[in-house]
N, C-alpha and C positions, 0 to 999 in steps of 0.2 A: 082185113087187108086195108092198108092206106090207100086211099084215092090218088088220082094222077094229080090234083090241085095240092095234095100234100107234098107230092115229090118235086113238083116244079116250085111252089113259093115258100113252103114251111121248111123241108129238108135242109137245103141250102143254107137258107137263114140260121137255122139252128146248128149247123155243122160247122159253119165258119164265123159264126160270130161269138167270140170269146166271152162277151159281156152277159151273152144269152146263157152260154154254159157255165158262167158262174152263179147264176141262180140256183136257189134250193128247187127239187122236184116238187110238183104239186104234192103227190102221194106223201112224200115225208112230212110236208107241213100239215096236211090234214092227219095224219097219223099221230103227230106230235100234239096237235090242237085236242084230239079225241082223247088222248092219253092223260092231257093236263085238265080236261075236264071229268075226268075220273071215269070214263066209258058211260056216257049218257045214253039212255034209250034213244033219245033222238037229238037233234039240235040243227043249228043253223048257223052258217059262216060265210063270210066274204073274203076273198082275196083277190086281187085285181090280176089279171093274166100277165100283166108287165112287171109283177114282182116275181113270178116263178117261172119254172119250166114246165110246160103243160105237157105231162107225160101221159095225159088220158085224152089226147087229141081224136075228134071225134067221135067219143063216147057221149051220147045225152044221158043215159042212166047206167049204172053198172054196181056190181057188188064190190064191196071193199071189206078187207078182212084186216083189222087190228088184234095182236095178239089173242087170236082165236075168236073174237068177236066179229059178227058180220054186221056190216052197214050198207045198206041200199042207198047209193048216191044219185041224187037227181040234180041235174045242171040246167 
């Protein structure tokens, strides 16, 4: 469940800022990167938050599935 900080600061910015909404989602960028690298057993990559929509807000680490392969994401 998102925190109060998310609803006060992040949600209005993300909802009403059309430039933010035009950015690709971070999960889509990550999935494309993993597919392009041909599903490596592990990888490291960086993308600035200002370039994407952070659709994993508040998650420090999580499981991410790409085409049936599971990756544990550490941020």
